[in-house]
NULO-662510 format. One line per 8 residues: number of its first residue (from 1); their letters; for each residue x, y, z of N, C-alpha, C. Coordinates in steps of 0.2 Angstrom, whole numbers. Example, Ala and Ser with C-alpha at 12.3 -4.5 7.8 and 13.67 -1.06 7.14 Angstrom:
# NULO-662510
1) as) 66,-28,39,62,-22,39,66,-16,39 | 64,-11,35,68,-5,36,64,0,39
//
This chain:
# NULO-662510
1) mrftildr) -118,135,48,-114,141,47,-114,144,40 | -115,150,40,-116,154,33,-110,157,32 | -109,159,25,-103,162,23,-104,170,24 | -100,173,29,-102,179,31,-96,184,29 | -97,190,31,-92,195,30,-85,194,34 | -86,191,40,-80,188,43,-76,183,40 | -80,178,36,-76,173,33,-73,176,27 | -76,181,23,-72,184,18,-66,188,20
9) ymlselag) -67,191,26,-61,195,28,-56,191,30 | -57,185,34,-52,180,36,-48,177,30 | -52,176,25,-49,173,19,-45,178,15 | -47,184,15,-43,189,11,-37,190,15 | -37,190,22,-31,191,26,-26,185,24 | -29,179,23,-24,173,22,-21,173,15 | -25,176,10,-23,175,3,-17,178,1 | -15,184,4,-9,188,2,-3,184,5
17) pfvfglsa) -3,182,11,3,179,14,4,172,11 | -2,168,9,-2,162,6,2,162,-1 | 0,167,-5,3,168,-11,10,170,-11 | 12,174,-6,19,176,-4,23,169,-2 | 20,165,2,23,159,4,24,154,-2 | 19,154,-6,19,149,-12,25,151,-16 | 25,158,-18,30,161,-22,37,160,-19 | 38,161,-13,45,160,-10,47,153,-10
25) fmlifaat) 43,149,-7,45,142,-7,46,139,-14 | 42,141,-19,43,138,-26,49,141,-29 | 51,147,-27,58,150,-30,64,146,-27 | 63,143,-21,68,139,-18,69,133,-22 | 63,129,-23,63,123,-27,65,124,-34 | 63,130,-37,64,131,-44,72,133,-45 | 75,136,-40,82,137,-41,86,131,-42 | 84,125,-38,88,119,-39,86,116,-46
33) eilnigkl) 80,117,-48,79,114,-55,82,118,-61 | 83,125,-59,87,129,-64,94,127,-65 | 97,125,-59,104,122,-59,104,116,-63 | 99,112,-62,99,106,-66,98,107,-74 | 95,112,-76,94,114,-83,101,116,-85 | 105,120,-82,112,121,-84,116,115,-85 | 115,110,-80,120,104,-80,118,100,-87 | 111,100,-88,109,96,-94,111,99,-100
41) vsnehapl) 111,106,-101,113,109,-107,121,108,-108 | 124,110,-102,132,110,-103,135,103,-102 | 133,99,-98,136,93,-97,133,87,-102 | 127,87,-102,124,82,-106,122,84,-113 | 124,90,-115,123,93,-121,115,92,-124 | 111,93,-119,104,92,-120,101,98,-124 | 96,97,-129,93,103,-132,90,108,-126 | 90,114,-127,88,119,-123,80,118,-121
49) waalmvfa) 77,116,-127,69,115,-126,68,109,-122 | 72,104,-122,71,98,-118,72,100,-111 | 78,103,-110,79,105,-103,74,110,-100 | 71,114,-104,65,118,-101,59,114,-100 | 58,109,-104,52,104,-103,53,100,-97 | 60,98,-95,61,95,-89,59,99,-83 | 61,105,-84,60,110,-79,52,111,-78 | 48,111,-83,41,112,-83,38,106,-80
57) wslpadiv) 40,100,-82,36,94,-79,38,93,-72 | 44,96,-70,46,94,-63,42,99,-58 | 38,104,-60,35,109,-56,29,106,-52 | 25,102,-55,19,99,-52,21,95,-45 | 26,91,-46,28,88,-39,31,93,-34 | 34,98,-36,36,103,-32,30,107,-29 | 25,108,-33,19,112,-30,16,108,-25 | 15,101,-26,12,97,-20,16,98,-14
65) lvipmall) 22,98,-14,26,99,-8,26,106,-5 | 25,111,-9,25,118,-7,19,120,-4 | 13,118,-6,6,120,-4,6,120,4 | 7,114,7,7,114,14,11,119,18 | 17,120,15,22,125,18,20,132,17 | 17,133,11,14,140,10,8,142,15 | 4,137,16,-2,137,20,1,139,27 | 6,135,29,9,136,36,11,143,37
73) lgtllsvq) 15,146,32,18,152,33,12,158,32 | 8,157,27,2,161,26,-2,162,33 | -3,156,36,-8,157,42,-4,160,48 | 3,158,48,7,162,54,7,169,53 | 8,172,47,8,179,45,2,182,46 | -4,179,44,-10,183,44,-13,183,51 | -12,177,55,-14,177,62,-10,182,66 | -3,182,65,1,187,68,-1,194,68
81) rlssesei) -3,196,61,-5,203,60,-12,204,64 | -16,200,63,-23,201,67,-22,201,74 | -17,197,77,-16,197,84,-13,204,86 | -7,205,83,-3,211,85,-7,218,84 | -12,218,80,-16,224,79,-23,224,83 | -23,219,87,-29,218,92,-36,217,88 | -35,214,82,-42,213,78,-45,207,81 | -41,202,83,-45,196,86,-48,198,92
89) tamkaagv) -44,202,96,-47,204,103,-54,208,102 | -54,212,96,-60,216,95,-66,211,93 | -64,206,89,-69,202,86,-72,198,92 | -68,196,97,-70,192,103,-75,196,107 | -73,203,108,-76,208,112,-83,209,109 | -84,208,102,-90,209,99,-95,202,99 | -92,197,103,-96,191,104,-95,186,99 | -90,186,95,-88,181,90,-83,176,94
97) tfvrivap) -85,170,94,-80,165,97,-74,164,93 | -69,162,97,-62,161,94,-63,156,88 | -66,150,90,-67,145,85,-70,147,79 | -75,152,79,-79,154,74,-74,159,70 | -70,162,73,-65,167,69,-61,163,65 | -58,157,67,-53,154,64,-56,148,59 | -62,147,60,-66,142,56,-64,143,48 | -64,149,45,-63,149,38,-56,147,36
105) llavgivl) -51,148,41,-44,145,40,-44,138,40 | -47,135,45,-47,127,45,-51,124,39 | -56,128,37,-60,125,31,-55,126,25 | -51,131,24,-46,131,19,-41,125,19 | -39,124,25,-34,118,26,-37,112,23 | -44,110,25,-47,104,22,-48,104,15 | -50,110,12,-51,110,5,-44,109,1 | -39,113,3,-33,112,0,-30,105,1
113) sfvtlflq) -31,102,6,-29,95,7,-32,91,1 | -38,91,0,-41,87,-6,-38,90,-12 | -37,96,-13,-34,99,-19,-27,96,-20 | -23,96,-15,-16,93,-15,-17,85,-17 | -22,82,-14,-22,75,-15,-24,74,-23 | -28,78,-26,-30,77,-33,-24,79,-37 | -20,84,-35,-14,85,-39,-9,79,-39 | -8,77,-33,-4,71,-32,-6,65,-36
121) egvvpyan) -12,63,-36,-14,57,-39,-16,58,-47 | -18,64,-49,-20,65,-56,-15,68,-60 | -11,73,-57,-7,77,-61,0,75,-61 | 3,74,-55,10,73,-54,12,66,-57 | 8,60,-57,10,54,-61,11,56,-68 | 6,59,-71,7,61,-78,13,65,-80 | 14,70,-76,20,74,-77,27,70,-76 | 27,66,-71,33,61,-70,34,57,-76
129) delteien) 28,54,-79,29,50,-85,32,54,-91 | 30,60,-92,32,65,-97,39,66,-96 | 41,68,-90,48,69,-88,53,64,-89 | 51,57,-87,55,52,-89,56,50,-96 | 50,52,-100,50,51,-107,55,55,-111 | 56,62,-108,60,67,-111,67,65,-109 | 68,63,-103,75,62,-101,78,55,-104 | 74,50,-105,76,44,-108,77,45,-116
137) nvinhvsa) 72,47,-119,72,47,-127,76,53,-130 | 75,59,-127,78,65,-130,85,67,-127 | 86,66,-120,92,68,-117,97,62,-117 | 95,57,-114,100,51,-113,100,46,-119 | 95,47,-124,94,43,-130,94,35,-128 | 90,33,-123,89,26,-121,82,25,-120 | 80,19,-121,73,17,-120,72,15,-113 | 66,17,-109,65,15,-103,64,8,-102
145) fsrdltvs) 63,4,-108,62,-3,-107,67,-7,-110 | 73,-4,-112,78,-8,-115,83,-10,-110 | 80,-14,-105,84,-18,-100,81,-24,-98 | 84,-29,-95,81,-35,-94,76,-34,-89 | 71,-38,-90,65,-38,-85,63,-45,-83 | 61,-46,-77,59,-53,-75,52,-53,-72 | 48,-57,-73,41,-58,-71,40,-65,-68 | 38,-65,-62,36,-71,-58,29,-72,-57
153) aplpgggr) 26,-77,-59,19,-78,-58,17,-85,-56 | 12,-86,-52,10,-93,-49,7,-97,-55 | 7,-103,-55,4,-108,-60,-2,-110,-57 | -8,-111,-61,-14,-114,-58,-14,-120,-54 | -9,-125,-56,-9,-131,-53,-4,-131,-47 | -1,-126,-46,4,-125,-41,11,-124,-44 | 16,-122,-40,22,-120,-43,22,-113,-46 | 27,-111,-50,27,-104,-52,31,-104,-59
161) qvtiatay) 30,-99,-63,33,-98,-69,37,-91,-69 | 44,-91,-71,48,-86,-71,49,-84,-78 | 47,-78,-80,48,-76,-87,54,-70,-87 | 59,-71,-92,64,-67,-92,65,-64,-100 | 65,-58,-101,66,-55,-107,71,-49,-107 | 74,-48,-113,79,-43,-113,77,-36,-115 | 71,-36,-117,68,-29,-119,60,-29,-120 | 57,-24,-120,50,-23,-122,49,-18,-127
169) epnsrall) 45,-19,-132,44,-15,-137,37,-12,-136 | 36,-5,-134,30,-2,-133,25,-2,-139 | 28,-1,-145,23,0,-150,20,-7,-152 | 24,-12,-153,21,-18,-154,18,-22,-148 | 20,-20,-142,18,-23,-136,21,-30,-136 | 27,-31,-137,31,-37,-138,37,-37,-133 | 38,-43,-130,44,-45,-126,49,-48,-131 | 55,-46,-131,60,-49,-135,65,-54,-131
177) hvtliqyd) 67,-59,-135,72,-64,-132,69,-67,-126 | 64,-71,-126,60,-73,-120,63,-79,-118 | 63,-80,-111,65,-87,-108,59,-88,-103 | 56,-94,-103,51,-95,-98,53,-102,-94 | 53,-101,-88,55,-107,-83,50,-109,-79 | 47,-115,-79,42,-117,-75,44,-122,-69 | 42,-120,-63,44,-124,-57,38,-127,-54 | 39,-133,-51,34,-137,-48,33,-134,-41
185) nhndprqv) 29,-138,-37,28,-136,-30,34,-136,-26 | 39,-141,-28,45,-142,-24,51,-137,-27 | 49,-132,-31,54,-128,-34,59,-131,-38 | 57,-137,-41,62,-140,-46,59,-138,-53 | 64,-136,-58,62,-134,-65,59,-140,-68 | 53,-139,-72,50,-144,-75,49,-143,-83 | 50,-136,-85,50,-134,-92,53,-128,-93 | 57,-128,-98,60,-122,-101,58,-120,-108
193) afadraef) 57,-114,-109,55,-112,-116,59,-106,-118 | 61,-106,-124,65,-100,-127,61,-98,-133 | 60,-91,-134,57,-89,-140,60,-82,-142 | 59,-81,-148,62,-74,-151,58,-68,-148 | 52,-69,-148,48,-64,-145,41,-66,-143 | 38,-62,-138,31,-64,-136,27,-58,-137 | 22,-59,-141,17,-53,-142,11,-54,-139 | 8,-48,-137,2,-48,-133,-4,-46,-137
201) tankwtle) -8,-50,-139,-14,-49,-143,-20,-53,-140 | -26,-49,-140,-32,-52,-138,-32,-55,-131 | -28,-51,-127,-27,-52,-120,-23,-59,-118 | -19,-61,-123,-15,-67,-123,-8,-65,-125 | -3,-69,-122,4,-68,-124,5,-74,-129 | 8,-73,-135,9,-78,-140,17,-78,-141 | 20,-84,-140,27,-85,-141,28,-87,-149 | 33,-83,-151,34,-85,-158,41,-88,-159
209) nssvyrfn) 42,-93,-163,48,-97,-165,51,-99,-158 | 47,-103,-154,49,-105,-148,52,-112,-148 | 56,-114,-143,59,-121,-142,57,-123,-135 | 54,-129,-134,52,-131,-127,56,-137,-125 | 58,-137,-118,61,-143,-116,58,-145,-109 | 55,-151,-109,52,-153,-103,56,-158,-99 | 56,-157,-92,60,-162,-88,55,-166,-84 | 55,-173,-86,51,-177,-82,54,-180,-76
217) pdgttlae) 49,-182,-71,51,-184,-64,56,-190,-65 | 56,-194,-70,60,-200,-70,67,-198,-73 | 69,-191,-74,75,-189,-77,76,-188,-84 | 71,-191,-88,71,-190,-95,69,-183,-97 | 71,-181,-103,70,-174,-106,66,-175,-113 | 61,-171,-114,57,-171,-120,58,-164,-123 | 61,-164,-129,63,-158,-133,58,-157,-139 | 56,-150,-139,52,-148,-145,55,-142,-148
225) priaqqev) 60,-143,-153,65,-138,-155,62,-132,-158 | 56,-133,-162,53,-128,-166,46,-128,-166 | 43,-123,-162,36,-122,-162,34,-115,-165 | 30,-114,-170,29,-108,-173,26,-103,-169 | 20,-105,-166,17,-101,-161,14,-105,-155 | 13,-102,-149,10,-105,-144,8,-100,-139 | 2,-101,-136,0,-96,-131,2,-98,-124 | 4,-93,-120,6,-94,-113,3,-88,-109
233) eigenpsd) 3,-90,-102,2,-85,-97,8,-82,-94 | 9,-76,-94,15,-73,-92,14,-70,-85 | 8,-68,-83,7,-65,-77,6,-57,-76 | 8,-54,-82,7,-47,-82,5,-45,-89 | 1,-40,-90,-1,-37,-96,4,-31,-98 | 4,-29,-104,9,-24,-106,9,-18,-102 | 2,-15,-100,2,-9,-96,5,-10,-89 | 5,-16,-86,8,-17,-80,16,-17,-81
241) lvkrmsng) 18,-20,-86,25,-20,-87,28,-13,-88 | 24,-9,-92,26,-2,-93,27,2,-86 | 22,1,-82,22,5,-76,28,3,-72 | 29,-4,-71,34,-6,-67,41,-5,-70 | 42,-5,-77,49,-4,-79,50,4,-80 | 45,8,-81,47,15,-82,46,19,-75 | 42,16,-71,41,20,-64,44,15,-59 | 50,14,-58,52,9,-53,51,12,-46
249) dpenmsrs) 51,18,-45,50,22,-39,43,23,-37 | 40,20,-32,33,21,-31,31,28,-29 | 36,32,-27,35,40,-26,32,43,-32 | 34,40,-38,32,43,-45,25,41,-47 | 22,37,-44,16,34,-46,10,36,-42 | 4,35,-45,-2,36,-41,-4,30,-36 | -8,31,-32,-10,26,-27,-13,20,-31 | -17,21,-37,-20,16,-41,-15,12,-44
257) eiadivhs) -9,15,-47,-4,12,-50,0,8,-45 | 1,10,-39,5,6,-34,1,0,-32 | -6,1,-32,-10,-5,-30,-10,-10,-35 | -10,-8,-42,-10,-13,-47,-3,-17,-47 | 2,-14,-46,9,-17,-45,9,-22,-39 | 7,-19,-34,7,-24,-28,2,-30,-29 | -3,-29,-32,-8,-35,-33,-5,-40,-38 | 0,-37,-43,2,-41,-48,7,-47,-45
265) gqltqney) 9,-46,-39,13,-51,-36,20,-52,-39 | 23,-46,-42,29,-46,-45,35,-43,-40 | 33,-41,-34,38,-38,-30,41,-42,-25 | 48,-41,-24,51,-44,-19,48,-42,-12 | 51,-45,-7,48,-44,0,50,-37,2 | 56,-34,1,58,-28,2,54,-22,-2 | 53,-24,-8,49,-20,-13,42,-19,-11 | 39,-25,-9,32,-25,-6,31,-20,0
273) rkyvttyq) 36,-21,4,35,-16,10,36,-9,8 | 40,-7,4,41,0,2,35,2,-2 | 32,-2,-7,26,0,-10,20,1,-6 | 19,-4,-1,13,-4,3,14,3,8 | 20,4,10,21,10,15,19,16,11 | 22,17,5,21,23,1,14,24,-1 | 10,18,-2,3,18,-4,-1,21,2 | 1,20,8,-3,22,14,-1,30,15
281) eklsrpfa) 6,31,14,8,38,15,5,43,10 | 4,41,4,2,45,-1,-5,48,0 | -9,44,5,-16,46,7,-15,51,12 | -10,51,17,-10,55,23,-6,61,21 | -1,61,17,3,67,16,-1,74,14 | -6,73,9,-9,80,8,-13,83,13 | -15,79,19,-18,82,24,-14,86,29 | -7,86,27,-3,91,31,-5,98,30
289) cfvfilia) -9,99,25,-12,106,24,-16,108,30 | -20,104,32,-25,105,38,-21,105,44 | -16,100,45,-12,100,51,-8,106,52 | -5,109,47,0,114,47,-4,121,49 | -11,121,46,-15,127,48,-17,127,56 | -18,121,58,-20,119,65,-14,121,69 | -8,120,67,-2,121,71,-1,129,71 | -2,132,65,0,139,64,-4,144,68
297) iplglrsi) -11,142,69,-15,147,72,-13,149,79 | -12,144,83,-11,146,90,-4,149,91 | 1,147,86,8,150,86,7,157,84 | 3,159,79,2,166,76,-1,170,81 | -4,168,86,-7,172,91,-2,176,95 | 4,174,96,9,178,99,11,184,96 | 10,189,99,11,196,96,18,197,94 | 20,198,88,27,199,85,27,206,83
305) qssgstsl) 33,209,84,34,216,81,34,216,73 | 30,220,70,29,220,63,35,220,59 | 41,223,62,47,223,58,50,217,57 | 49,212,61,52,205,60,47,200,60 | 41,201,58,36,196,58,37,191,52 | 39,194,46,39,190,40,45,185,41 | 51,188,43,57,184,43,56,178,49 | 53,181,55,52,176,60,47,170,58
313) gfglslli) 42,172,55,37,168,52,40,163,47 | 44,165,43,47,161,38,52,156,41 | 56,158,46,60,154,50,56,148,54 | 51,151,57,47,146,61,44,141,57 | 41,143,51,38,138,46,43,133,44 | 49,135,42,54,130,41,56,125,46 | 56,128,52,57,123,58,52,118,59 | 45,120,59,40,116,59,40,111,54
321) vfvyyvvm) 41,113,48,41,108,42,47,103,43 | 53,105,45,58,101,47,56,96,52 | 53,98,57,52,93,63,46,88,60 | 41,91,56,36,86,54,39,81,49 | 44,83,45,46,78,40,51,73,43 | 54,75,49,59,71,53,54,65,56 | 49,67,59,44,63,62,41,58,56 | 39,61,51,37,57,45,42,52,43
329) tvcsfaae) 48,53,42,53,49,40,54,43,45 | 54,45,52,54,39,57,48,35,56 | 42,38,56,36,34,55,36,29,49 | 40,32,43,40,28,37,44,22,38 | 50,22,42,54,16,43,50,12,48 | 46,14,53,42,10,57,37,6,53 | 34,10,48,29,7,44,31,1,40 | 37,2,37,40,-4,33,42,-10,38
337) aflafasl) 44,-8,44,46,-13,49,40,-17,52 | 35,-13,53,28,-16,55,23,-15,50 | 23,-19,45,19,-18,39,11,-19,41 | 10,-23,46,3,-24,47,0,-17,50 | 4,-13,53,1,-6,55,4,-1,51 | 5,-2,44,8,3,40,3,9,39 | -4,8,39,-9,13,39,-8,18,45 | -8,15,51,-7,19,57,-1,23,57
345) wawmpnil) 5,20,55,11,24,55,11,29,50 | 8,28,44,7,33,39,4,39,42 | -1,38,46,-5,44,48,-3,47,55 | 2,43,58,5,45,65,7,53,65 | 11,55,60,13,62,60,7,67,60 | 2,66,56,-4,70,56,-7,69,63 | -8,63,66,-11,62,72,-8,66,78 | -1,66,78,3,69,83,2,76,83
353) ftaiglar) 3,79,77,3,86,76,-4,89,77 | -9,85,75,-16,87,76,-18,88,83 | -15,83,87,-16,83,94,-13,89,97 | -7,90,95,-4,96,98,-7,103,96 | -9,103,90,-13,109,87,-20,110,91 | -23,105,92,-30,105,95,-29,107,103 | -24,105,106,-23,107,113,-21,114,113 | -17,116,109,-15,123,109,-20,128,107
361) lrraalv) -25,125,102,-30,129,100,-35,130,105 | -36,125,109,-41,125,115,-39,130,120 | -32,129,121,-30,134,126,-30,141,124 | -29,143,118,-30,149,115,-37,152,115 | -42,147,114,-49,149,114,-52,151,121 | -48,148,126,-50,150,133,-47,156,136 | -43,159,132,-39,165,134,-44,171,133
//
C-alpha cells in the first residue's frame, strides 16, 4: 500500500474532528482540575504557583485517557460527514474498496495506540512523581517517606527476615530506627536486632549502633548490646523503597516499576493480585485507540442530519466509552479473582469490542 491522495484526504478529514474531540474532552477533565486548584489555594493555603504546577503535572494522565475518546468522536464525525454527503459512495463507485477507504483511519488507531502506550509508560509516571513531590513537600509539608515501612525478605538458609523502620532519608539513603526480626522455617523468632539507622553503601545495608539478641532452640538468649557496625541483607535497595513508599498505587507507576515491586516479594496476597492485574491492563488499555476507531467507522456510516451530527456523535461517544469501561471494570475484578488468566481478562474488553467492530465493518463493506 502506497500513501496516496486518498490517504491524505481521509487523514485531513479525521484531523479536525479529532482535535475538536481532544479539546472538548480535555476541557471536561481540566474543569475538575481547576476546581482542585481553587480548593488547594483556599482550603489548604497552597501557593498559587504550586497549585498551578499540580494542574500542569496532572495533565499527562488526563491526555492518556482522552486520546482514545477523541479518536472515537473524531472518527464518528468524519465518517458521518463523508457518508451523509455520499463521498464514500462515490469512492466505491470509482472502484475503491471500502476497506481501502478506511485503512488510513485504522492505521491512525494503531499508531496512536503506541503513542499512548509511550506516554503512559514514559511520561505519566514522571509527571505523577513530580505531582506527589509538590503535594507532599510544598502543599502538605510532609515527606512521602516519613511513615513506618516494613520489608519482608526470605533468608538463604530458609525462614524469613522482617525489617521495620520508622522513616527513610532519601538524601543519605538511610533507614531510621530499624528493627530486624529473623524467623526460622517454623516461623519462630531466632534473632532480633535494633539499630539507630541502616545506611546503604556499596550495595550493602550497614547497621549503625545496633543491639542483637539471639534466641537458641534450648531457650537460652545471647545478647550483644552494642555493635558499632554490621552488614545485613534487608531485601530491598533504596530505589525499590522509594517506588513502594511514594507510589503505593500501581496506577501511578510504569509497567517496569510494577514488575520490580512484584519481583521484590514485598507485597501481600491482595496487593500482589492488584499489581499483577494492573501490570497486564496497562499494556491493553492504550489499544483502545484502535478498538474505538474500529467501532466508530460502521456506526458513522449511518447518515445523520448535519444539524445534529456533532451533538449526537458526542453523546454516542460517551455511551460507547461508558460501556467499554464498565466491561473493563468487570474484567478487572475477574482478573484479580482468576490471576492465572489475568492477561486474558485484561485484553477481554479489546477482544470483545474488536470482534463487534470487525463484524459490523464486514457487513458495511458488503453493502
